[in-house]
KOLKEFI-849945 format. One record per atom (N, C-alpha, C, CB): residue in three letters; x, y, z. Coordinates in steps of 0.02 Angstrom, whole numbers, padded with zeros to 5 digits, always signed. Glycine has a CB too. Example, Ala and Ser with C-alpha at 12.3 -4.5 7.8 and 13.67 -1.06 7.14 Angstrom:
ALA+00660-00284+00390;ALA+00615-00225+00390;ALA+00660-00165+00390;ALA+00565-00224+00452;SER+00642-00112+00354;SER+00684-00053+00357;SER+00645+00002+00394;SER+00704-00030+00286;
//
This chain:
MET-00154+02798+00972;MET-00142+02744+00918;MET-00179+02763+00855;MET-00168+02671+00942;ASN-00152+02752+00793;ASN-00183+02763+00729;ASN-00215+02704+00711;ASN-00137+02784+00676;PRO-00264+02707+00666;PRO-00303+02651+00643;PRO-00261+02592+00618;PRO-00349+02674+00590;SER-00205+02602+00583;SER-00163+02555+00555;SER-00132+02517+00614;SER-00112+02587+00509;GLN-00110+02551+00669;GLN-00081+02511+00722;GLN-00122+02468+00759;GLN-00053+02549+00766;THR-00187+02497+00770;THR-00244+02459+00796;THR-00260+02398+00759;THR-00304+02501+00798;SER-00259+02401+00695;SER-00273+02343+00645;SER-00216+02288+00658;SER-00272+02370+00562;LYS-00159+02318+00664;LYS-00097+02274+00665;LYS-00104+02228+00739;LYS-00021+02327+00663;SER-00116+02272+00777;SER-00124+02246+00856;SER-00175+02196+00854;SER-00147+02305+00913;ILE-00232+02208+00824;ILE-00291+02160+00827;ILE-00268+02092+00789;ILE-00361+02195+00789;LYS-00233+02100+00734;LYS-00216+02041+00691;LYS-00164+02002+00728;LYS-00190+02061+00618;ARG-00118+02032+00765;ARG-00066+01999+00809;ARG-00100+01956+00865;ARG-00018+02056+00844;GLN-00149+01992+00899;GLN-00185+01957+00951;GLN-00226+01905+00925;GLN-00225+02000+00990;GLN-00254+01903+00863;GLN-00288+01849+00841;GLN-00250+01793+00819;GLN-00327+01868+00794;ARG-00184+01813+00788;ARG-00134+01752+00771;ARG-00115+01722+00834;ARG-00067+01775+00732;LYS-00107+01757+00890;LYS-00081+01729+00954;LYS-00137+01685+00980;LYS-00060+01785+01008;ALA-00201+01701+00978;ALA-00254+01661+00997;ALA-00262+01596+00954;ALA-00314+01701+00996;GLU-00251+01607+00894;GLU-00255+01541+00845;GLU-00201+01494+00861;GLU-00248+01559+00765;LYS-00141+01517+00874;LYS-00085+01474+00895;LYS-00098+01439+00954;LYS-00026+01509+00904;SER-00127+01472+01006;SER-00144+01446+01067;SER-00196+01390+01062;SER-00166+01499+01110;PHE-00247+01403+01021;PHE-00300+01358+01004;PHE-00274+01295+00971;PHE-00349+01392+00959;VAL-00229+01296+00924;VAL-00205+01242+00887;VAL-00159+01202+00936;VAL-00170+01267+00822;SER-00116+01239+00974;SER-00073+01205+01021;SER-00121+01158+01067;SER-00030+01261+01065;ARG-00164+01190+01103;ARG-00203+01152+01144;ARG-00234+01089+01120;ARG-00249+01190+01167;HIS-00273+01093+01057;HIS-00308+01043+01032;HIS-00253+00997+00990;HIS-00369+01073+00990;PHE-00199+01022+00975;PHE-00155+00964+00943;PHE-00126+00930+01002;PHE-00092+00992+00891;ASN-00110+00950+01060;ASN-00087+00905+01118;ASN-00141+00860+01138;ASN-00066+00945+01181;ALA-00205+00877+01141;ALA-00259+00832+01160;ALA-00267+00779+01108;ALA-00324+00871+01169;PHE-00260+00798+01038;PHE-00260+00752+00986;PHE-00214+00697+00990;PHE-00250+00783+00931;SER-00148+00723+01001;SER-00093+00674+01006;SER-00101+00630+01061;SER-00030+00705+01011;VAL-00124+00647+01118;VAL-00132+00603+01177;VAL-00191+00549+01156;VAL-00153+00650+01245;ALA-00241+00571+01123;ALA-00292+00524+01100;ALA-00262+00479+01050;ALA-00353+00559+01073;ILE-00227+00501+01002;ILE-00188+00447+00950;ILE-00145+00398+00991;ILE-00134+00488+00894;VAL-00105+00424+01030;VAL-00059+00379+01068;VAL-00096+00325+01105;VAL-00017+00419+01118;THR-00150+00349+01138;THR-00196+00302+01184;THR-00220+00249+01134;THR-00266+00344+01221;MET-00256+00269+01086;MET-00286+00222+01038;MET-00241+00178+01009;MET-00319+00255+00986;ALA-00181+00198+00995;ALA-00126+00151+00967;ALA-00111+00096+01019;ALA-00055+00193+00950;ALA-00095+00126+01078;ALA-00076+00073+01139;ALA-00132+00021+01152;ALA-00063+00115+01212;LEU-00197+00046+01143;LEU-00250-00002+01160;LEU-00262-00050+01103;LEU-00315+00035+01177;SER-00248-00035+01043;SER-00257-00075+00990;SER-00193-00124+00977;SER-00273-00030+00931;MET-00142-00109+01005;MET-00085-00159+00989;MET-00090-00219+01001;MET-00033-00147+01017;ASN-00115-00248+01063;ASN-00126-00311+01081;ASN-00168-00319+01143;ASN-00065-00342+01088;PRO-00227-00333+01136;PRO-00273-00342+01189;PRO-00248-00391+01248;PRO-00337-00367+01159;ALA-00209-00437+01223;ALA-00185-00488+01276;ALA-00131-00457+01317;ALA-00156-00555+01242;MET-00100-00409+01294;MET-00050-00376+01337;MET-00085-00336+01390;MET-00004-00330+01297;ALA-00141-00309+01377;ALA-00177-00276+01437;ALA-00205-00320+01491;ALA-00233-00235+01413;GLN-00221-00386+01471;GLN-00239-00433+01523;GLN-00183-00453+01554;GLN-00276-00490+01500;MET-00127-00457+01527;MET-00065-00483+01562;MET-00040-00437+01622;MET-00007-00489+01509;ALA-00056-00373+01604;ALA-00034-00316+01646;ALA-00072-00320+01711;ALA-00047-00247+01612;ALA-00128-00336+01714;ALA-00175-00339+01773;ALA-00172-00402+01802;ALA-00246-00325+01757;PRO-00138-00413+01864;PRO-00135-00478+01905;PRO-00202-00485+01933;PRO-00079-00478+01963;ALA-00214-00553+01950;ALA-00285-00566+01981;ALA-00286-00530+02050;ALA-00301-00649+01991;LYS-00339-00506+02068;LYS-00355-00487+02135;LYS-00379-00542+02181;LYS-00404-00435+02133;PRO-00355-00532+02248;PRO-00367-00595+02289;PRO-00447-00608+02289;PRO-00338-00586+02370;ALA-00498-00562+02278;ALA-00565-00575+02276;ALA-00582-00620+02213;ALA-00602-00508+02278;GLU-00545-00616+02167;GLU-00556-00650+02103;GLU-00524-00723+02102;GLU-00525-00606+02045;MET-00489-00739+02158;MET-00459-00802+02164;MET-00511-00850+02181;MET-00405-00801+02213;SER-00505-00912+02151;SER-00554-00962+02166;SER-00555-00988+02242;SER-00542-01020+02119;ALA-00593-01018+02267;ALA-00598-01042+02332;ALA-00543-01098+02342;ALA-00671-01067+02346;LYS-00527-01135+02287;LYS-00475-01183+02288;LYS-00409-01157+02292;LYS-00478-01221+02235;VAL-00398-01101+02251;VAL-00333-01066+02250;VAL-00323-01033+02319;VAL-00331-01011+02193;GLN-00373-00998+02347;GLN-00368-00965+02408;GLN-00345-01018+02464;GLN-00437-00931+02425;GLU-00378-01076+02464;GLU-00369-01128+02516;GLU-00296-01153+02508;GLU-00423-01188+02508;ALA-00263-01155+02446;ALA-00200-01189+02434;ALA-00149-01135+02458;ALA-00189-01213+02355;PHE-00165-01070+02447;PHE-00121-01023+02471;PHE-00125-01021+02542;PHE-00133-00960+02444;ALA-00180-01014+02573;ALA-00183-01021+02653;ALA-00144-01081+02679;ALA-00260-01029+02678;ARG-00147-01138+02647;ARG-00110-01193+02676;ARG-00040-01187+02667;ARG-00131-01256+02650;ALA-00021-01158+02612;ALA+00057-01153+02604;ALA+00086-01092+02645;ALA+00077-01143+02525;ASP+00049-01043+02660;ASP+00065-00982+02696;ASP+00079-00995+02767;ASP+00012-00932+02691;LYS+00124-01033+02792;LYS+00132-01061+02857;LYS+00133-01001+02917;LYS+00202-01103+02856;ASN+00165-00951+02901;ASN+00170-00895+02953;ASN+00111-00851+02938;ASN+00241-00852+02949;THR+00071-00858+02903;THR+00009-00814+02890;THR+00029-00744+02881;THR-00042-00818+02949;ASP+00083-00724+02840;ASP+00099-00652+02833;ASP+00064-00634+02765;ASP+00182-00636+02833;GLY+00025-00674+02736;GLY-00002-00658+02669;GLY+00041-00659+02606;GLY-00027-00595+02673;LYS+00097-00686+02612;LYS+00140-00694+02550;LYS+00178-00759+02563;LYS+00191-00629+02537;LEU+00202-00782+02511;LEU+00243-00849+02503;LEU+00310-00838+02501;LEU+00227-00887+02442;SER+00349-00866+02547;SER+00424-00864+02539;SER+00445-00923+02492;SER+00461-00871+02611;LYS+00506-00923+02467;LYS+00523-00985+02431;LYS+00522-01054+02480;LYS+00597-00973+02398;GLU+00532-01044+02540;GLU+00534-01094+02582;GLU+00461-01128+02585;GLU+00559-01068+02647;GLU+00410-01078+02590;GLU+00341-01101+02601;GLU+00322-01130+02534;GLU+00291-01041+02625;ALA+00341-01109+02479;ALA+00324-01128+02414;ALA+00359-01200+02402;ALA+00348-01070+02361;ALA+00403-01216+02432;ALA+00438-01283+02417;ALA+00399-01335+02437;ALA+00503-01291+02450;ALA+00346-01333+02475;ALA+00303-01381+02489;ALA+00248-01395+02429;ALA+00273-01362+02551;MET+00248-01357+02375;MET+00206-01361+02316;MET+00259-01367+02260;MET+00154-01297+02308;PRO+00280-01421+02232;PRO+00330-01426+02186;PRO+00315-01388+02123;PRO+00344-01494+02172;ALA+00254-01384+02100;ALA+00239-01338+02034;ALA+00250-01269+02054;ALA+00161-01345+02003;ILE+00230-01244+02106;ILE+00242-01175+02125;ILE+00318-01155+02141;ILE+00198-01162+02186;ALA+00345-01204+02175;ALA+00412-01200+02185;ALA+00459-01186+02124;ALA+00429-01259+02215;GLU+00438-01234+02072;GLU+00477-01229+02012;GLU+00460-01162+01968;GLU+00463-01295+01970;ALA+00410-01136+01978;ALA+00387-01080+01937;ALA+00399-01013+01983;ALA+00307-01090+01914;PHE+00428-01022+02032;PHE+00428-00965+02088;PHE+00466-00903+02066;PHE+00463-00990+02156;ASP+00524-00910+02031;ASP+00562-00852+02006;ASP+00526-00815+01953;ASP+00628-00872+01978;LYS+00491-00854+01907;LYS+00451-00827+01854;LYS+00392-00788+01884;LYS+00426-00882+01808;ALA+00361-00818+01930;ALA+00295-00791+01959;ALA+00303-00732+01999;ALA+00260-00841+02001;ASP+00364-00728+02026;ASP+00381-00667+02069;ASP+00392-00607+02026;ASP+00444-00679+02114;VAL+00340-00578+02009;VAL+00339-00526+01947;VAL+00376-00463+01983;VAL+00252-00504+01916;ASP+00362-00449+02047;ASP+00396-00385+02072;ASP+00465-00401+02105;ASP+00349-00347+02126;LYS+00492-00459+02099;LYS+00554-00481+02122;LYS+00574-00460+02193;LYS+00602-00458+02077;ASP+00518-00468+02237;ASP+00540-00457+02306;ASP+00557-00514+02343;ASP+00493-00424+02343;GLY+00550-00579+02317;GLY+00574-00641+02348;GLY+00516-00666+02385;GLY+00635-00631+02395;PHE+00451-00644+02365;PHE+00393-00674+02394;PHE+00341-00683+02347;PHE+00368-00638+02447;LEU+00293-00729+02348;LEU+00240-00728+02299;LEU+00172-00699+02346;LEU+00231-00811+02262;SER+00143-00650+02312;SER+00087-00612+02342;SER+00030-00658+02316;SER+00082-00528+02319;LYS-00032-00650+02342;LYS-00093-00687+02325;LYS-00103-00679+02258;LYS-00153-00667+02363;ALA-00096-00617+02223;ALA-00106-00613+02150;ALA-00060-00645+02111;ALA-00108-00548+02128;GLU+00011-00645+02136;GLU+00060-00685+02089;GLU+00048-00758+02096;GLU+00138-00671+02106;PHE+00024-00788+02154;PHE+00009-00846+02169;PHE-00042-00876+02124;PHE-00008-00847+02231;ALA-00101-00830+02121;ALA-00157-00842+02079;ALA-00139-00855+02005;ALA-00203-00784+02084;GLU-00098-00807+01978;GLU-00072-00812+01913;GLU-00039-00883+01897;GLU-00022-00757+01905;VAL+00012-00900+01945;VAL+00048-00963+01928;VAL+00007-01021+01944;VAL+00113-00968+01964;ALA-00039-01022+01983;ALA-00085-01074+01999;ALA-00137-01090+01942;ALA-00122-01055+02062;LYS-00154-01039+01901;LYS-00195-01042+01840;LYS-00162-01082+01793;LYS-00210-00977+01810;GLU-00093-01076+01791;GLU-00053-01124+01737;GLU-00045-01186+01762;GLU+00018-01100+01716;
//
């Protein structure tokens, strides 16, 4: 190899390394920007997305759920919810995952209202 070919080869490798560096950092930067934008959109949306955990349920709500859950399967059917008019009325809206039952978390959310 003559000196001019070596110089071209080195420059080519440098350009390739620079492109790789820019590409990696651009992707990381893009992810950071999108994440920041999503978080800053509306803090209330983040709270809505996380249902209450059973441990966070008040004792009163846990007690009401236990009374309504006649077959003790850990979820309320429409028939079980019928004993509580306010819950029965909001059943379809509260059933977020549309499985036909209210989980403890779904029940806690509707009981808050």
